[in-house]
GUKEVO-201947 format. One record per residue: residue number from 1; residue in one letter; y, x, z of N, C-alpha, C in turn. Coordinates in Angstrom, 2 decimals, always signed. Layout:
N
n NUM res a nY Y nX X nZ Z caY Y caX X caZ Z cY Y cX X cZ Z
...
***
This chain:
124
n 1 res m nY -6.95 nX -28.24 nZ +8.34 caY -7.39 caX -27.32 caZ +7.55 cY -7.32 cX -26.74 cZ +5.98
n 2 res k nY -6.98 nX -26.04 nZ +5.22 caY -6.65 caX -26.30 caZ +3.85 cY -7.68 cX -24.92 cZ +2.81
n 3 res r nY -8.21 nX -25.26 nZ +1.92 caY -8.94 caX -24.09 caZ +1.21 cY -8.14 cX -24.20 cZ -0.16
n 4 res i nY -8.06 nX -22.90 nZ -0.38 caY -7.82 caX -22.65 caZ -1.90 cY -8.51 cX -21.82 cZ -2.37
n 5 res s nY -8.62 nX -22.35 nZ -3.84 caY -9.88 caX -21.53 caZ -4.98 cY -8.30 cX -21.07 cZ -6.16
n 6 res t nY -9.16 nX -20.30 nZ -6.81 caY -8.39 caX -19.25 caZ -7.75 cY -9.19 cX -19.50 cZ -9.02
n 7 res g nY -10.31 nX -20.33 nZ -8.98 caY -10.72 caX -20.99 caZ -10.03 cY -11.86 cX -20.03 cZ -10.86
n 8 res s nY -12.18 nX -18.65 nZ -9.45 caY -12.88 caX -18.03 caZ -10.18 cY -14.43 cX -18.56 cZ -10.13
n 9 res p nY -15.35 nX -18.35 nZ -11.11 caY -16.75 caX -18.90 caZ -11.25 cY -17.47 cX -18.21 cZ -9.80
n 10 res f nY -17.21 nX -17.31 nZ -9.54 caY -17.95 caX -16.77 caZ -8.18 cY -17.67 cX -17.42 cZ -7.00
n 11 res e nY -16.38 nX -18.34 nZ -6.64 caY -16.39 caX -18.95 caZ -5.68 cY -17.40 cX -20.34 cZ -5.66
n 12 res k nY -17.92 nX -20.78 nZ -6.61 caY -18.45 caX -21.67 caZ -6.73 cY -20.32 cX -21.67 cZ -6.48
n 13 res t nY -20.36 nX -20.37 nZ -7.23 caY -21.99 caX -20.09 caZ -7.60 cY -22.26 cX -19.19 cZ -5.93
n 14 res m nY -21.20 nX -18.33 nZ -5.05 caY -21.83 caX -18.04 caZ -3.94 cY -20.99 cX -18.77 cZ -2.77
n 15 res g nY -20.27 nX -19.80 nZ -3.07 caY -20.18 caX -20.68 caZ -1.95 cY -19.04 cX -20.49 cZ -0.86
n 16 res y nY -17.89 nX -20.06 nZ -1.66 caY -16.82 caX -19.45 caZ -0.90 cY -15.31 cX -20.33 cZ -1.46
n 17 res s nY -14.62 nX -20.04 nZ -0.58 caY -12.87 caX -20.18 caZ -0.74 cY -12.65 cX -18.58 cZ -0.88
n 18 res r nY -11.45 nX -19.04 nZ -2.30 caY -10.69 caX -17.86 caZ -1.80 cY -9.70 cX -17.46 cZ -0.53
n 19 res a nY -9.27 nX -18.47 nZ -0.19 caY -8.61 caX -18.75 caZ +0.86 cY -8.56 cX -19.61 cZ +1.86
n 20 res v nY -8.38 nX -19.76 nZ +3.09 caY -8.90 caX -20.60 caZ +3.74 cY -7.45 cX -20.79 cZ +4.82
n 21 res i nY -6.66 nX -21.68 nZ +5.08 caY -5.52 caX -21.77 caZ +6.12 cY -5.89 cX -22.38 cZ +7.12
n 22 res k nY -5.63 nX -22.18 nZ +8.64 caY -5.90 caX -22.61 caZ +9.55 cY -4.70 cX -22.49 cZ +10.28
n 23 res g nY -4.14 nX -23.30 nZ +10.70 caY -2.86 caX -23.35 caZ +11.49 cY -1.88 cX -22.51 cZ +10.99
n 24 res g nY -1.09 nX -21.12 nZ +11.68 caY -0.17 caX -20.21 caZ +10.93 cY -1.45 cX -19.27 cZ +10.31
n 25 res w nY -2.64 nX -19.15 nZ +10.45 caY -3.31 caX -18.59 caZ +9.91 cY -4.05 cX -18.25 cZ +8.26
n 26 res c nY -4.07 nX -17.26 nZ +7.70 caY -4.35 caX -17.39 caZ +6.18 cY -5.76 cX -16.66 cZ +6.05
n 27 res f nY -6.40 nX -16.37 nZ +6.25 caY -7.78 caX -15.55 caZ +6.06 cY -8.07 cX -15.71 cZ +4.49
n 28 res m nY -8.02 nX -14.82 nZ +3.55 caY -8.77 caX -14.50 caZ +2.27 cY -9.40 cX -13.92 cZ +1.98
n 29 res s nY -10.42 nX -13.82 nZ +1.59 caY -11.80 caX -13.51 caZ +0.96 cY -11.32 cX -12.22 cZ +0.38
n 30 res g nY -12.44 nX -11.38 nZ +0.04 caY -12.14 caX -10.31 caZ -0.62 cY -11.54 cX -10.57 cZ -2.10
n 31 res v nY -10.76 nX -9.63 nZ -2.47 caY -10.09 caX -10.08 caZ -4.25 cY -10.85 cX -8.84 cZ -4.71
n 32 res t nY -11.27 nX -9.15 nZ -5.75 caY -11.32 caX -7.50 caZ -6.78 cY -10.56 cX -7.89 cZ -7.77
n 33 res g nY -10.38 nX -6.77 nZ -8.94 caY -9.74 caX -6.48 caZ -9.79 cY -9.17 cX -7.56 cZ -10.98
n 34 res y nY -9.80 nX -8.53 nZ -11.01 caY -10.30 caX -9.54 caZ -12.62 cY -8.81 cX -9.86 cZ -12.58
n 35 res d nY -8.62 nX -10.09 nZ -14.09 caY -7.27 caX -10.61 caZ -14.25 cY -8.23 cX -12.21 cZ -14.22
n 36 res y nY -7.63 nX -13.30 nZ -13.36 caY -8.67 caX -14.41 caZ -13.39 cY -8.31 cX -15.38 cZ -14.50
n 37 res a nY -6.83 nX -15.12 nZ -15.48 caY -6.64 caX -16.01 caZ -16.14 cY -7.82 cX -15.82 cZ -17.43
n 38 res n nY -8.59 nX -14.34 nZ -17.55 caY -8.96 caX -14.12 caZ -18.70 cY -10.30 cX -13.35 cZ -18.28
n 39 res m nY -10.46 nX -13.85 nZ -16.82 caY -12.10 caX -13.18 caZ -16.23 cY -11.95 cX -11.17 cZ -17.21
n 40 res q nY -10.88 nX -10.51 nZ -16.92 caY -10.87 caX -9.11 caZ -17.66 cY -10.99 cX -8.18 cZ -16.46
n 41 res m nY -11.60 nX -7.18 nZ -16.22 caY -11.30 caX -6.42 caZ -15.27 cY -11.34 cX -4.89 cZ -16.01
n 42 res p nY -9.94 nX -4.32 nZ -15.64 caY -9.73 caX -3.20 caZ -16.28 cY -10.43 cX -1.64 cZ -15.75
n 43 res d nY -10.99 nX -0.70 nZ -16.41 caY -11.44 caX -0.12 caZ -15.97 cY -11.08 cX +0.73 cZ -14.80
n 44 res d nY -9.77 nX +0.90 nZ -15.34 caY -9.12 caX +2.24 caZ -13.97 cY -8.61 cX +1.39 cZ -12.38
n 45 res v nY -8.94 nX +2.10 nZ -11.71 caY -9.10 caX +1.41 caZ -10.30 cY -7.40 cX +1.22 cZ -9.83
n 46 res a nY -6.46 nX +1.88 nZ -10.17 caY -4.90 caX +1.67 caZ -9.95 cY -4.81 cX +0.33 cZ -10.42
n 47 res a nY -5.29 nX -0.15 nZ -11.78 caY -4.84 caX -1.17 caZ -12.65 cY -5.97 cX -2.19 cZ -11.82
n 48 res q nY -7.07 nX -2.13 nZ -11.47 caY -7.70 caX -3.10 caZ -10.59 cY -6.77 cX -3.65 cZ -8.93
n 49 res t nY -6.50 nX -2.68 nZ -8.50 caY -5.58 caX -2.76 caZ -7.00 cY -4.80 cX -3.24 cZ -7.38
n 50 res s nY -3.40 nX -3.08 nZ -8.66 caY -2.94 caX -3.89 caZ -9.36 cY -3.33 cX -5.53 cZ -9.04
n 51 res n nY -4.38 nX -5.63 nZ -9.98 caY -4.28 caX -7.06 caZ -10.17 cY -5.13 cX -7.82 cZ -8.81
n 52 res c nY -5.45 nX -6.87 nZ -8.01 caY -5.82 caX -8.01 caZ -6.83 cY -4.55 cX -8.15 cZ -5.70
n 53 res f nY -3.43 nX -7.37 nZ -6.10 caY -2.45 caX -7.48 caZ -5.38 cY -1.44 cX -8.97 cZ -6.01
n 54 res k nY -2.22 nX -8.80 nZ -7.18 caY -1.28 caX -10.05 caZ -7.84 cY -1.90 cX -11.26 cZ -7.41
n 55 res t nY -3.54 nX -11.33 nZ -7.26 caY -4.03 caX -12.41 caZ -6.91 cY -3.78 cX -12.88 cZ -5.50
n 56 res i nY -3.32 nX -11.72 nZ -4.78 caY -3.28 caX -12.08 caZ -3.29 cY -1.68 cX -12.44 cZ -3.27
n 57 res g nY -1.13 nX -12.53 nZ -3.86 caY +0.94 caX -12.81 caZ -3.85 cY +0.49 cX -14.14 cZ -4.48
n 58 res t nY -0.16 nX -14.43 nZ -5.32 caY -0.25 caX -15.77 caZ -6.04 cY -1.01 cX -16.85 cZ -4.77
n 59 res v nY -1.98 nX -16.58 nZ -4.33 caY -2.95 caX -17.26 caZ -3.55 cY -1.84 cX -17.70 cZ -1.81
n 60 res l nY -1.43 nX -16.34 nZ -1.57 caY -0.32 caX -16.77 caZ -0.64 cY +0.92 cX -17.75 cZ -0.81
n 61 res t nY +1.66 nX -17.41 nZ -2.06 caY +2.32 caX -18.25 caZ -2.65 cY +1.54 cX -20.00 cZ -2.27
n 62 res e nY +0.58 nX -19.98 nZ -2.69 caY +0.18 caX -21.13 caZ -2.65 cY -0.14 cX -22.12 cZ -1.55
n 63 res a nY -0.60 nX -21.02 nZ -0.74 caY -0.82 caX -21.22 caZ +1.11 cY +0.57 cX -21.51 cZ +1.45
n 64 res g nY +1.60 nX -21.40 nZ +0.96 caY +2.95 caX -21.14 caZ +1.90 cY +3.39 cX -19.81 cZ +2.32
n 65 res f nY +2.28 nX -18.90 nZ +2.63 caY +2.72 caX -17.66 caZ +2.83 cY +3.48 cX -16.90 cZ +1.95
n 66 res e nY +3.95 nX -15.64 nZ +2.60 caY +4.22 caX -14.20 caZ +1.47 cY +3.89 cX -12.87 cZ +2.09
n 67 res m nY +3.98 nX -12.18 nZ +1.29 caY +3.34 caX -10.82 caZ +1.39 cY +3.77 cX -10.36 cZ +2.80
n 68 res a nY +5.08 nX -10.67 nZ +3.17 caY +5.42 caX -10.03 caZ +4.83 cY +4.26 cX -10.62 cZ +5.64
n 69 res d nY +3.56 nX -11.59 nZ +5.51 caY +2.96 caX -12.07 caZ +6.53 cY +1.72 cX -11.49 cZ +6.85
n 70 res i nY +1.39 nX -10.71 nZ +6.06 caY +0.19 caX -10.11 caZ +6.08 cY -0.03 cX -9.34 cZ +7.50
n 71 res v nY -0.89 nX -9.14 nZ +7.90 caY -1.26 caX -8.67 caZ +9.03 cY -1.96 cX -8.20 cZ +9.21
n 72 res r nY -3.14 nX -8.15 nZ +8.42 caY -4.08 caX -7.09 caZ +8.59 cY -4.64 cX -6.89 cZ +7.10
n 73 res v nY -5.34 nX -5.88 nZ +6.78 caY -5.82 caX -5.82 caZ +5.18 cY -7.12 cX -4.84 cZ +5.22
n 74 res q nY -8.25 nX -5.42 nZ +4.69 caY -9.45 caX -4.21 caZ +4.72 cY -9.47 cX -3.66 cZ +2.99
n 75 res y nY -9.72 nX -2.33 nZ +3.04 caY -10.15 caX -2.38 caZ +1.46 cY -11.42 cX -1.55 cZ +1.69
n 76 res t nY -11.96 nX -1.98 nZ +0.51 caY -13.27 caX -1.62 caZ +0.24 cY -13.35 cX -0.83 cZ -1.29
n 77 res v nY -13.30 nX +0.34 nZ -1.25 caY -13.31 caX +1.30 caZ -2.52 cY -14.92 cX +2.09 cZ -2.87
n 78 res i nY -14.99 nX +2.07 nZ -3.74 caY -16.68 caX +2.57 caZ -4.28 cY -16.68 cX +4.11 cZ -3.92
n 79 res a nY -15.66 nX +4.68 nZ -4.17 caY -15.88 caX +6.58 caZ -3.66 cY -14.46 cX +6.77 cZ -3.55
n 80 res a nY -14.89 nX +7.76 nZ -2.73 caY -13.62 caX +8.52 caZ -1.20 cY -12.50 cX +9.08 cZ -2.44
n 81 res d nY -12.80 nX +9.36 nZ -3.71 caY -12.20 caX +10.51 caZ -5.02 cY -10.95 cX +9.34 cZ -5.28
n 82 res m nY -11.41 nX +8.16 nZ -5.20 caY -10.58 caX +6.78 caZ -5.74 cY -9.09 cX +6.75 cZ -5.00
n 83 res v nY -9.05 nX +7.49 nZ -4.19 caY -8.18 caX +6.98 caZ -2.65 cY -6.76 cX +7.51 cZ -3.40
n 84 res e nY -7.06 nX +8.86 nZ -3.36 caY -5.48 caX +9.05 caZ -3.96 cY -4.66 cX +8.69 cZ -5.29
n 85 res a nY -5.76 nX +7.42 nZ -6.02 caY -5.09 caX +7.07 caZ -7.64 cY -4.67 cX +5.80 cZ -6.85
n 86 res i nY -5.36 nX +4.72 nZ -5.79 caY -4.28 caX +3.56 caZ -5.62 cY -3.64 cX +4.10 cZ -4.82
n 87 res a nY -3.69 nX +5.00 nZ -3.73 caY -2.65 caX +4.89 caZ -2.88 cY -1.21 cX +4.73 cZ -3.31
n 88 res p nY -0.35 nX +5.01 nZ -4.66 caY +0.76 caX +4.60 caZ -4.67 cY +0.93 cX +2.95 cZ -4.70
n 89 res v nY -0.70 nX +2.84 nZ -5.37 caY +0.07 caX +1.33 caZ -5.34 cY -0.24 cX -0.03 cZ -4.05
n 90 res l nY -0.74 nX +1.13 nZ -2.89 caY -0.91 caX +0.49 caZ -1.62 cY +0.16 cX +0.35 cZ -0.98
n 91 res a nY +1.01 nX +1.63 nZ -1.17 caY +2.55 caX +1.98 caZ -0.66 cY +3.26 cX +1.03 cZ -1.48
n 92 res d nY +3.43 nX +0.56 nZ -2.64 caY +4.10 caX -0.38 caZ -3.19 cY +3.96 cX -1.94 cZ -2.70
n 93 res n nY +3.14 nX -1.94 nZ -2.24 caY +2.68 caX -3.41 caZ -2.52 cY +2.74 cX -3.63 cZ -0.57
n 94 res l nY +2.35 nX -2.81 nZ +0.32 caY +2.04 caX -2.86 caZ +1.57 cY +2.91 cX -2.03 cZ +2.46
n 95 res g nY +3.91 nX -0.62 nZ +1.37 caY +4.25 caX +0.31 caZ +2.73 cY +5.55 cX -0.36 cZ +3.36
n 96 res h nY +5.89 nX -1.29 nZ +2.63 caY +7.02 caX -1.88 caZ +3.60 cY +6.66 cX -2.86 cZ +4.93
n 97 res i nY +5.25 nX -3.21 nZ +4.86 caY +5.09 caX -4.67 caZ +5.77 cY +3.79 cX -3.72 cZ +6.85
n 98 res r nY +3.27 nX -2.74 nZ +6.41 caY +2.43 caX -2.03 caZ +7.03 cY +1.67 cX -2.81 cZ +8.10
n 99 res p nY +0.53 nX -3.44 nZ +7.46 caY -0.29 caX -4.24 caZ +8.64 cY -1.24 cX -3.05 cZ +9.01
n 100 res a nY -2.20 nX -3.65 nZ +10.11 caY -3.20 caX -2.89 caZ +10.49 cY -4.33 cX -2.98 cZ +9.18
n 101 res a nY -5.00 nX -2.02 nZ +9.15 caY -5.52 caX -1.41 caZ +7.94 cY -7.16 cX -0.79 cZ +8.29
n 102 res t nY -7.88 nX -0.99 nZ +7.57 caY -9.57 caX -0.38 caZ +7.56 cY -9.67 cX -0.37 cZ +5.88
n 103 res m nY -9.85 nX +0.95 nZ +5.73 caY -10.75 caX +1.20 caZ +4.75 cY -12.38 cX +1.88 cZ +4.49
n 104 res i nY -13.22 nX +0.82 nZ +3.67 caY -14.40 caX +1.48 caZ +3.62 cY -15.01 cX +2.15 cZ +2.56
n 105 res i nY -15.69 nX +2.88 nZ +2.39 caY -16.11 caX +3.52 caZ +0.87 cY -17.39 cX +3.14 cZ +1.15
n 106 res a nY -18.00 nX +1.96 nZ -0.10 caY -19.25 caX +1.39 caZ -0.23 cY -19.10 cX +0.60 cZ -1.48
n 107 res g nY -20.65 nX +0.45 nZ -1.86 caY -20.74 caX -0.50 caZ -3.57 cY -20.25 cX -1.83 cZ -3.25
n 108 res l nY -19.95 nX -2.34 nZ -4.00 caY -19.44 caX -3.43 caZ -4.43 cY -20.61 cX -4.26 cZ -5.58
n 109 res i nY -20.19 nX -5.80 nZ -5.63 caY -21.64 caX -6.26 caZ -5.93 cY -21.45 cX -6.45 cZ -7.35
n 110 res r nY -20.75 nX -5.74 nZ -8.36 caY -20.86 caX -5.89 caZ -10.15 cY -20.34 cX -4.19 cZ -10.19
n 111 res p nY -20.94 nX -3.38 nZ -11.26 caY -20.71 caX -2.06 caZ -11.27 cY -18.97 cX -2.17 cZ -12.03
n 112 res e nY -18.73 nX -2.83 nZ -12.22 caY -17.23 caX -2.86 caZ -12.84 cY -16.30 cX -3.00 cZ -11.87
n 113 res m nY -16.54 nX -3.40 nZ -10.40 caY -15.97 caX -3.66 caZ -9.60 cY -15.81 cX -2.50 cZ -8.74
n 114 res k nY -14.63 nX -1.72 nZ -8.72 caY -13.90 caX -0.21 caZ -8.20 cY -13.72 cX -0.60 cZ -6.68
n 115 res i nY -12.74 nX -1.73 nZ -6.37 caY -11.74 caX -2.41 caZ -5.01 cY -12.15 cX -3.51 cZ -5.02
n 116 res e nY -12.06 nX -3.97 nZ -3.89 caY -12.24 caX -5.08 caZ -3.40 cY -11.02 cX -5.05 cZ -1.65
n 117 res i nY -10.02 nX -6.08 nZ -1.81 caY -8.90 caX -5.95 caZ -0.60 cY -9.29 cX -7.51 cZ +0.00
n 118 res e nY -9.36 nX -7.26 nZ +1.35 caY -9.25 caX -8.39 caZ +1.94 cY -8.13 cX -8.74 cZ +2.87
n 119 res i nY -7.46 nX -9.57 nZ +2.83 caY -6.42 caX -9.71 caZ +3.97 cY -6.42 cX -11.10 cZ +5.11
n 120 res t nY -5.73 nX -10.88 nZ +6.15 caY -5.49 caX -11.99 caZ +6.87 cY -3.90 cX -11.67 cZ +7.29
n 121 res a nY -3.33 nX -12.95 nZ +6.72 caY -1.94 caX -13.37 caZ +7.28 cY -1.40 cX -14.18 cZ +8.45
n 122 res f nY -0.40 nX -13.83 nZ +8.96 caY -0.17 caX -15.06 caZ +9.93 cY +1.36 cX -15.51 cZ +9.90
n 123 res k nY +1.95 nX -16.67 nZ +10.12 caY +2.72 caX -17.18 caZ +9.70 cY +3.53 cX -17.95 cZ +11.29
n 124 res g nY +4.30 nX -17.50 nZ +12.22 caY +4.21 caX -17.92 caZ +12.98 cY +5.40 cX -17.36 cZ +13.93
***
């Protein structure tokens, strides 16, 4: 088993890994829209979604996976009226992969967070 960290302060204070690789599986924790290089969060939900996919891509590469290996995705969005704004970003990143997906409308732990994306990837 291998654990991957992005260096986010949340990983240490909340006791989790960004991703855990076990066999041909990569289980990635929920990713929010922070730019982890500078811990900045854009206000725009589409920009947050793009940042999520940048982090997801970086972590998958480090884990030896690629975007095409994503088999499951769960989105948590804070309001249903944001879905239209994020749909093009979702299509750009996953439209050709089309993993199994769930979208939940719920609050997140910090007020600046508008979306969180959790993925599972399989290489086999």
